[in-house]
Every structure is written in structure tokens, then in C-alpha cells.
C-alpha positions in Angstrom: -13.0 -2.4 -23.0 -14.0 -3.4 -19.5 -11.1 -3.9 -17.2 -11.9 -6.2 -14.2 -9.6 -6.6 -11.2 -10.0 -7.5 -7.5 -8.1 -7.9 -4.3 -8.7 -9.4 -0.9 -7.9 -7.0 1.9 -7.4 -8.0 5.5 -9.5 -5.1 6.9 -13.2 -4.5 7.7 -15.4 -3.3 4.8 -16.0 0.1 6.4 -12.2 0.7 6.6 -11.7 -0.1 3.0 -14.6 2.2 2.0 -13.0 5.0 4.0 -9.6 4.5 2.4 -11.2 4.7 -1.1 -13.2 7.9 -0.5 -11.1 9.9 2.1 -9.1 12.6 0.5 -5.8 11.8 2.1 -5.9 8.1 1.5 -7.3 8.5 -2.0 -4.3 10.7 -2.9 -2.0 8.0 -1.6 -3.4 4.9 -3.4 -4.1 6.7 -6.7 -0.7 8.3 -6.9 0.3 5.4 -9.2 -2.0 6.7 -11.9 -0.6 10.2 -11.6 1.5 11.6 -8.8 -0.2 14.4 -7.0 -3.7 13.4 -8.1 -6.7 14.3 -6.0 -10.4 14.7 -6.2 -12.6 17.8 -5.8 -16.2 17.2 -4.9 -18.2 14.6 -3.0 -18.7 10.8 -3.2 -22.5 11.3 -2.5 -24.9 9.8 -5.0 -25.8 12.4 -7.6 -22.9 14.7 -6.9 -20.3 15.9 -9.4 -16.6 15.0 -8.7 -13.4 15.9 -10.5 -10.4 13.6 -10.5 -7.5 16.0 -11.2 -3.9 16.8 -11.0 -2.2 20.2 -11.2 -0.2 20.8 -14.3 3.2 22.6 -14.2 1.3 25.7 -15.4 -0.9 25.6 -12.3 -4.0 24.5 -14.2 -6.1 21.4 -13.5 -6.1 18.4 -15.8 -8.2 15.3 -15.3 -11.7 13.9 -15.7 -15.1 15.3 -14.8 -17.5 12.7 -13.4 -20.7 12.1 -11.6 -21.4 9.6 -8.8 -24.3 7.5 -10.0 -24.4 5.1 -7.0 -22.9 5.6 -3.6 -24.3 2.8 -1.4 -22.1 2.7 1.8 -20.2 0.4 2.3 -20.8 -1.8 -0.7 -21.0 -0.1 -4.0 -19.8 3.0 -5.9 -20.5 3.7 -9.6 -18.8 6.7 -11.3 -19.8 8.0 -14.7 -17.0 9.9 -16.4 -18.7 12.6 -18.5 -15.9 14.9 -19.7 -12.2 15.8 -19.5 -10.5 18.8 -17.9 -7.7 20.1 -20.0 -5.7 23.1 -18.8 -8.5 24.0 -16.3 -11.2 23.9 -19.0 -14.0 21.4 -19.2 -13.9 19.4 -22.5 -16.7 17.3 -23.8 -16.1 17.3 -27.5 -12.4 16.7 -28.3 -11.2 13.3 -29.6 -9.5 12.6 -26.2 -12.8 13.4 -24.4 -14.8 11.1 -26.8 -12.2 8.3 -26.2 -12.7 8.3 -22.5 -16.4 9.3 -22.1 -18.9 8.2 -21.4 -17.0 5.8 -19.2 -18.0 3.9 -16.1 -15.9 3.0 -13.1 -17.5 0.6 -10.5 -16.2 -0.4 -7.1 -17.9 -3.3 -5.3 -16.9 -4.2 -1.7 -17.9 -7.6 -0.4 -17.6 -8.4 3.3 -15.7 -11.7 3.6 -15.0 -13.9 6.6 -13.0 -12.7 9.6 -13.3 -8.9 8.9 -11.8 -9.2 5.4 -13.0 -7.4 2.3 -13.1 -8.3 -1.4 -12.6 -5.1 -3.4 -13.7 -5.4 -7.0 -13.1 -2.9 -9.7 -14.7 -2.8 -13.2 -13.7 0.2 -15.3 -14.2 1.2 -19.0 -10.8 1.6 -20.6 -9.9 2.6 -24.1 -8.3 -0.4 -25.9 -5.0 1.5 -26.5 -4.5 1.9 -22.7 -5.9 -1.4 -21.5 -2.6 -3.2 -20.7 -1.0 -0.2 -19.0 -4.1 0.4 -17.0 -4.3 -3.3 -16.1 -0.9 -3.0 -14.5 -1.6 0.4 -12.9 -4.7 -0.9 -11.3 -2.9 -4.0 -10.0 -0.3 -1.7 -8.3 -2.9 0.7 -7.1 -4.9 -2.1 -5.4 -1.8 -3.4 -3.8 -1.2 0.1 -2.4 -4.8 0.3 -1.2 -4.4 -3.1 0.5 -1.2 -1.8 2.2 -3.0 1.3 3.4 -6.0 -0.6 4.8 -3.9 -3.2 6.5 -1.7 -0.8 8.4 
């Protein structure tokens, strides 16, 4: 299912972009999905990126992705291609098949008076749709708070 959500942020478009892709700010606004989450890799078009958290056993768990589009400061498209379970890349398990291939798209639109409309469209398995809808709502409120400081 495609989850769509958006928020108006009282900050310039380049500031919102920076909050989305900078390591420190990313960790802050995405903590609602999983405390301690972070990314490894680059937001450059064509690059691989891992969205992970460290398990209690010290092994990474998360999702393996590729940046399909990175058009500063307006558009990012992420293709989720596999899972990372206990530090091992997984492309074939039922969990991996449930989440991949999946796309996550961020669109930033410059609005009047240095404001930005931040739009998210993300593929979400039906079983997680309602939870993710609420998680994204909270994450975008946190992103707004960060950008408006």
C-alpha cells in the first residue's frame, strides 16, 4: 500500500533537505521508528545506503536501499532492495519479500515566505499501514520541530 503524508514546515527548503539527510538530524527525527536508528552510506544518486539500528547483540538490523533520485533540494527516491538481519543481508526471506522492493519518496516544495511543503510517499505492507501512518505523522512533527528551531 502507498502511504502518503505531508507537512508544512516554516523553514527554507535547503534547511529541510539538510535536516533530512544529515546524520545527526536524521537520527533525531527518525528515532520514532526505532530508537538509535542511523544510516550508513550516502544520499547521492546511485549510491547504496543502509538504514539500520544496532541490536542488543551488537549486530546491525535494518533495510538495504539504493538512492534512485537525489535532486537537491527537491526530490529523493529510495528503493528498498533487501533487509539486514543480525548483520547479514537478506533478499529472500518472507520478511524481505514483504518489504522489498519498496519505494520511499520525499518531495520538497518551496512555498511562500521561506516555507517548505515536505511530502512523503512510501510503500508499506498492509499489516503495518496504520502503525506506520501514525509513526510518520509523529516523525514529520519532529522534523518540523528540528527545522524550525
